[in-house]
PyMOL commands that place a pseudoatom at each C-alpha (Angstrom):
pseudoatom trace, name=CA, resn=MET, resi=1, chain=A, elem=C, hetatm=0, pos=[8.918, -102.891, -23.254]
pseudoatom trace, name=CA, resn=VAL, resi=2, chain=A, elem=C, hetatm=0, pos=[7.764, -106.091, -22.807]
pseudoatom trace, name=CA, resn=TYR, resi=3, chain=A, elem=C, hetatm=0, pos=[7.520, -107.638, -18.589]
pseudoatom trace, name=CA, resn=SER, resi=4, chain=A, elem=C, hetatm=0, pos=[9.234, -110.997, -18.223]
pseudoatom trace, name=CA, resn=TRP, resi=5, chain=A, elem=C, hetatm=0, pos=[6.793, -111.664, -15.499]
pseudoatom trace, name=CA, resn=TYR, resi=6, chain=A, elem=C, hetatm=0, pos=[3.957, -111.001, -17.738]
pseudoatom trace, name=CA, resn=VAL, resi=7, chain=A, elem=C, hetatm=0, pos=[5.240, -112.701, -20.637]
pseudoatom trace, name=CA, resn=SER, resi=8, chain=A, elem=C, hetatm=0, pos=[5.518, -115.812, -18.520]
pseudoatom trace, name=CA, resn=PHE, resi=9, chain=A, elem=C, hetatm=0, pos=[1.526, -115.334, -17.602]
pseudoatom trace, name=CA, resn=LEU, resi=10, chain=A, elem=C, hetatm=0, pos=[1.213, -115.478, -21.668]
pseudoatom trace, name=CA, resn=GLU, resi=11, chain=A, elem=C, hetatm=0, pos=[3.139, -118.245, -22.068]
pseudoatom trace, name=CA, resn=ASN, resi=12, chain=A, elem=C, hetatm=0, pos=[2.659, -120.535, -19.351]
pseudoatom trace, name=CA, resn=PHE, resi=13, chain=A, elem=C, hetatm=0, pos=[-1.439, -119.798, -18.851]
pseudoatom trace, name=CA, resn=ALA, resi=14, chain=A, elem=C, hetatm=0, pos=[-2.981, -117.388, -21.440]
pseudoatom trace, name=CA, resn=LEU, resi=15, chain=A, elem=C, hetatm=0, pos=[-1.890, -120.039, -24.587]
pseudoatom trace, name=CA, resn=PRO, resi=16, chain=A, elem=C, hetatm=0, pos=[-2.816, -122.618, -23.267]
pseudoatom trace, name=CA, resn=ASN, resi=17, chain=A, elem=C, hetatm=0, pos=[-6.411, -121.615, -22.590]
pseudoatom trace, name=CA, resn=ILE, resi=18, chain=A, elem=C, hetatm=0, pos=[-6.813, -118.953, -25.521]
pseudoatom trace, name=CA, resn=TYR, resi=19, chain=A, elem=C, hetatm=0, pos=[-10.315, -120.489, -26.108]
pseudoatom trace, name=CA, resn=VAL, resi=20, chain=A, elem=C, hetatm=0, pos=[-11.483, -119.083, -22.697]
pseudoatom trace, name=CA, resn=PHE, resi=21, chain=A, elem=C, hetatm=0, pos=[-9.403, -115.719, -23.358]
pseudoatom trace, name=CA, resn=ASN, resi=22, chain=A, elem=C, hetatm=0, pos=[-11.112, -115.933, -26.785]
pseudoatom trace, name=CA, resn=PHE, resi=23, chain=A, elem=C, hetatm=0, pos=[-14.293, -115.651, -24.776]
pseudoatom trace, name=CA, resn=ILE, resi=24, chain=A, elem=C, hetatm=0, pos=[-13.893, -113.765, -22.169]
pseudoatom trace, name=CA, resn=VAL, resi=25, chain=A, elem=C, hetatm=0, pos=[-12.147, -110.650, -24.039]
pseudoatom trace, name=CA, resn=PRO, resi=26, chain=A, elem=C, hetatm=0, pos=[-14.452, -109.692, -26.222]
pseudoatom trace, name=CA, resn=TRP, resi=27, chain=A, elem=C, hetatm=0, pos=[-17.437, -110.217, -23.616]
pseudoatom trace, name=CA, resn=GLY, resi=28, chain=A, elem=C, hetatm=0, pos=[-15.597, -108.535, -21.278]
pseudoatom trace, name=CA, resn=GLU, resi=29, chain=A, elem=C, hetatm=0, pos=[-15.277, -105.197, -23.929]
pseudoatom trace, name=CA, resn=LEU, resi=30, chain=A, elem=C, hetatm=0, pos=[-18.549, -105.717, -24.263]
pseudoatom trace, name=CA, resn=LEU, resi=31, chain=A, elem=C, hetatm=0, pos=[-19.599, -105.721, -20.931]
pseudoatom trace, name=CA, resn=ILE, resi=32, chain=A, elem=C, hetatm=0, pos=[-17.545, -102.443, -19.819]
pseudoatom trace, name=CA, resn=GLY, resi=33, chain=A, elem=C, hetatm=0, pos=[-18.436, -100.352, -22.726]
pseudoatom trace, name=CA, resn=LEU, resi=34, chain=A, elem=C, hetatm=0, pos=[-22.443, -101.070, -22.124]
pseudoatom trace, name=CA, resn=GLY, resi=35, chain=A, elem=C, hetatm=0, pos=[-21.916, -100.477, -18.413]
pseudoatom trace, name=CA, resn=LEU, resi=36, chain=A, elem=C, hetatm=0, pos=[-20.012, -97.287, -19.226]
pseudoatom trace, name=CA, resn=MET, resi=37, chain=A, elem=C, hetatm=0, pos=[-22.637, -96.270, -21.908]
pseudoatom trace, name=CA, resn=ILE, resi=38, chain=A, elem=C, hetatm=0, pos=[-25.302, -96.451, -20.087]
pseudoatom trace, name=CA, resn=GLY, resi=39, chain=A, elem=C, hetatm=0, pos=[-24.323, -95.945, -16.681]
pseudoatom trace, name=CA, resn=CYS, resi=40, chain=A, elem=C, hetatm=0, pos=[-24.520, -98.970, -14.778]
pseudoatom trace, name=CA, resn=LEU, resi=41, chain=A, elem=C, hetatm=0, pos=[-22.318, -100.054, -12.138]
pseudoatom trace, name=CA, resn=THR, resi=42, chain=A, elem=C, hetatm=0, pos=[-19.836, -97.277, -13.437]
pseudoatom trace, name=CA, resn=THR, resi=43, chain=A, elem=C, hetatm=0, pos=[-17.348, -97.891, -10.810]
pseudoatom trace, name=CA, resn=ALA, resi=44, chain=A, elem=C, hetatm=0, pos=[-16.814, -101.651, -11.089]
pseudoatom trace, name=CA, resn=ALA, resi=45, chain=A, elem=C, hetatm=0, pos=[-17.045, -101.237, -15.414]
pseudoatom trace, name=CA, resn=MET, resi=46, chain=A, elem=C, hetatm=0, pos=[-14.052, -98.600, -14.975]
pseudoatom trace, name=CA, resn=PHE, resi=47, chain=A, elem=C, hetatm=0, pos=[-12.466, -100.870, -12.761]
pseudoatom trace, name=CA, resn=PHE, resi=48, chain=A, elem=C, hetatm=0, pos=[-12.313, -103.764, -15.072]
pseudoatom trace, name=CA, resn=GLY, resi=49, chain=A, elem=C, hetatm=0, pos=[-11.431, -101.760, -17.800]
pseudoatom trace, name=CA, resn=LEU, resi=50, chain=A, elem=C, hetatm=0, pos=[-8.254, -100.523, -16.528]
pseudoatom trace, name=CA, resn=VAL, resi=51, chain=A, elem=C, hetatm=0, pos=[-7.488, -103.952, -15.071]
pseudoatom trace, name=CA, resn=MET, resi=52, chain=A, elem=C, hetatm=0, pos=[-8.128, -105.272, -18.878]
pseudoatom trace, name=CA, resn=ASN, resi=53, chain=A, elem=C, hetatm=0, pos=[-6.085, -101.897, -20.327]
pseudoatom trace, name=CA, resn=PHE, resi=54, chain=A, elem=C, hetatm=0, pos=[-3.395, -102.668, -17.747]
pseudoatom trace, name=CA, resn=SER, resi=55, chain=A, elem=C, hetatm=0, pos=[-3.305, -106.065, -19.354]
pseudoatom trace, name=CA, resn=PHE, resi=56, chain=A, elem=C, hetatm=0, pos=[-2.804, -104.926, -23.041]
pseudoatom trace, name=CA, resn=PHE, resi=57, chain=A, elem=C, hetatm=0, pos=[-0.074, -102.272, -21.939]
pseudoatom trace, name=CA, resn=LEU, resi=58, chain=A, elem=C, hetatm=0, pos=[1.910, -105.314, -19.542]
pseudoatom trace, name=CA, resn=ALA, resi=59, chain=A, elem=C, hetatm=0, pos=[1.662, -107.494, -22.929]
pseudoatom trace, name=CA, resn=GLY, resi=60, chain=A, elem=C, hetatm=0, pos=[3.429, -104.163, -24.956]
pseudoatom trace, name=CA, resn=THR, resi=61, chain=A, elem=C, hetatm=0, pos=[0.860, -102.517, -26.981]
pseudoatom trace, name=CA, resn=VAL, resi=62, chain=A, elem=C, hetatm=0, pos=[1.426, -98.937, -26.096]
pseudoatom trace, name=CA, resn=SER, resi=63, chain=A, elem=C, hetatm=0, pos=[-0.722, -97.379, -28.254]
pseudoatom trace, name=CA, resn=HIS, resi=64, chain=A, elem=C, hetatm=0, pos=[-3.257, -94.743, -26.940]
pseudoatom trace, name=CA, resn=ASN, resi=65, chain=A, elem=C, hetatm=0, pos=[-2.927, -97.188, -23.682]
pseudoatom trace, name=CA, resn=PRO, resi=66, chain=A, elem=C, hetatm=0, pos=[-1.420, -94.248, -21.195]
pseudoatom trace, name=CA, resn=THR, resi=67, chain=A, elem=C, hetatm=0, pos=[-4.193, -91.660, -22.226]
pseudoatom trace, name=CA, resn=ASP, resi=68, chain=A, elem=C, hetatm=0, pos=[-6.775, -94.060, -21.557]
pseudoatom trace, name=CA, resn=ILE, resi=69, chain=A, elem=C, hetatm=0, pos=[-5.153, -95.351, -18.246]
pseudoatom trace, name=CA, resn=LEU, resi=70, chain=A, elem=C, hetatm=0, pos=[-5.459, -91.884, -17.245]
pseudoatom trace, name=CA, resn=LEU, resi=71, chain=A, elem=C, hetatm=0, pos=[-8.817, -91.103, -18.468]
pseudoatom trace, name=CA, resn=GLY, resi=72, chain=A, elem=C, hetatm=0, pos=[-9.707, -94.290, -16.520]
pseudoatom trace, name=CA, resn=PHE, resi=73, chain=A, elem=C, hetatm=0, pos=[-8.279, -93.179, -12.955]
pseudoatom trace, name=CA, resn=ILE, resi=74, chain=A, elem=C, hetatm=0, pos=[-10.240, -89.924, -13.522]
pseudoatom trace, name=CA, resn=ILE, resi=75, chain=A, elem=C, hetatm=0, pos=[-13.552, -91.955, -14.439]
pseudoatom trace, name=CA, resn=LEU, resi=76, chain=A, elem=C, hetatm=0, pos=[-13.141, -94.403, -11.219]
pseudoatom trace, name=CA, resn=THR, resi=77, chain=A, elem=C, hetatm=0, pos=[-12.503, -91.609, -8.881]
pseudoatom trace, name=CA, resn=ALA, resi=78, chain=A, elem=C, hetatm=0, pos=[-15.859, -89.456, -10.590]
pseudoatom trace, name=CA, resn=GLY, resi=79, chain=A, elem=C, hetatm=0, pos=[-17.649, -93.016, -10.225]
pseudoatom trace, name=CA, resn=PHE, resi=80, chain=A, elem=C, hetatm=0, pos=[-18.053, -92.222, -6.091]
pseudoatom trace, name=CA, resn=ASN, resi=81, chain=A, elem=C, hetatm=0, pos=[-20.657, -89.913, -7.441]
pseudoatom trace, name=CA, resn=ALA, resi=82, chain=A, elem=C, hetatm=0, pos=[-22.480, -92.387, -9.833]
pseudoatom trace, name=CA, resn=GLY, resi=83, chain=A, elem=C, hetatm=0, pos=[-26.013, -92.827, -9.332]
pseudoatom trace, name=CA, resn=ARG, resi=84, chain=A, elem=C, hetatm=0, pos=[-27.008, -89.173, -10.247]
pseudoatom trace, name=CA, resn=TYR, resi=85, chain=A, elem=C, hetatm=0, pos=[-27.322, -90.413, -13.924]
pseudoatom trace, name=CA, resn=GLY, resi=86, chain=A, elem=C, hetatm=0, pos=[-27.597, -93.017, -16.181]
pseudoatom trace, name=CA, resn=LEU, resi=87, chain=A, elem=C, hetatm=0, pos=[-29.122, -96.551, -14.543]
pseudoatom trace, name=CA, resn=ASP, resi=88, chain=A, elem=C, hetatm=0, pos=[-26.691, -96.389, -11.334]
pseudoatom trace, name=CA, resn=TYR, resi=89, chain=A, elem=C, hetatm=0, pos=[-29.619, -94.070, -10.374]
pseudoatom trace, name=CA, resn=TRP, resi=90, chain=A, elem=C, hetatm=0, pos=[-31.861, -97.169, -9.043]
pseudoatom trace, name=CA, resn=VAL, resi=91, chain=A, elem=C, hetatm=0, pos=[-28.796, -99.912, -9.342]
pseudoatom trace, name=CA, resn=VAL, resi=92, chain=A, elem=C, hetatm=0, pos=[-26.813, -98.392, -6.923]
pseudoatom trace, name=CA, resn=PRO, resi=93, chain=A, elem=C, hetatm=0, pos=[-29.489, -98.104, -4.179]
pseudoatom trace, name=CA, resn=PHE, resi=94, chain=A, elem=C, hetatm=0, pos=[-31.136, -101.342, -4.475]
pseudoatom trace, name=CA, resn=ASN, resi=95, chain=A, elem=C, hetatm=0, pos=[-27.708, -103.341, -4.248]
pseudoatom trace, name=CA, resn=LYS, resi=96, chain=A, elem=C, hetatm=0, pos=[-27.238, -101.007, -0.935]
pseudoatom trace, name=CA, resn=THR, resi=97, chain=A, elem=C, hetatm=0, pos=[-30.047, -102.443, 0.197]
pseudoatom trace, name=CA, resn=LEU, resi=98, chain=A, elem=C, hetatm=0, pos=[-29.905, -106.142, -0.697]
pseudoatom trace, name=CA, resn=ARG, resi=99, chain=A, elem=C, hetatm=0, pos=[-26.538, -105.701, 1.165]
pseudoatom trace, name=CA, resn=LYS, resi=100, chain=A, elem=C, hetatm=0, pos=[-28.106, -104.051, 4.382]
pseudoatom trace, name=CA, resn=ASN, resi=101, chain=A, elem=C, hetatm=0, pos=[-31.008, -107.284, 3.976]
pseudoatom trace, name=CA, resn=LYS, resi=102, chain=A, elem=C, hetatm=0, pos=[-28.497, -109.817, 3.679]
pseudoatom trace, name=CA, resn=ALA, resi=103, chain=A, elem=C, hetatm=0, pos=[-25.826, -108.490, 7.017]
pseudoatom trace, name=CA, resn=THR, resi=104, chain=A, elem=C, hetatm=0, pos=[-29.838, -108.413, 8.576]
pseudoatom trace, name=CA, resn=ALA, resi=105, chain=A, elem=C, hetatm=0, pos=[-30.469, -111.868, 7.516]
pseudoatom trace, name=CA, resn=THR, resi=106, chain=A, elem=C, hetatm=0, pos=[-27.031, -113.130, 8.536]
pseudoatom trace, name=CA, resn=ALA, resi=107, chain=A, elem=C, hetatm=0, pos=[-26.761, -111.757, 11.744]
pseudoatom trace, name=CA, resn=THR, resi=108, chain=A, elem=C, hetatm=0, pos=[-30.563, -112.602, 12.973]
pseudoatom trace, name=CA, resn=ALA, resi=109, chain=A, elem=C, hetatm=0, pos=[-29.237, -116.678, 11.395]
pseudoatom trace, name=CA, resn=THR, resi=110, chain=A, elem=C, hetatm=0, pos=[-26.380, -116.459, 13.958]
pseudoatom trace, name=CA, resn=ALA, resi=111, chain=A, elem=C, hetatm=0, pos=[-27.922, -114.980, 16.541]
for i in range(1, 111): cmd.bond("trace and resi %d" % i, "trace and resi %d" % (i + 1))
show_as sticks, trace
zoom trace
């Protein structure tokens, strides 16, 4: 099944910018795969993996995409516990500290 609104997107936006998409799709796949394999920013990697998988699915590629989407939602849900294994053990607390410091600095600057 092909969705007409997505075909319109492909014809009017993706194909005229094919060189951009030929750059971002392989790099996106690489970064998503690395993020999932080494456990770094697992939730973000899985979210963008699902977005990419839905894009392929909407374009009419079926193959194993429904199974990948189901597994992606399971990993995305399990990503809430990210930080016990892999690089998220150090990255998630570091990001929380950065956000907290940035919020404190913004509040101090506006006061």
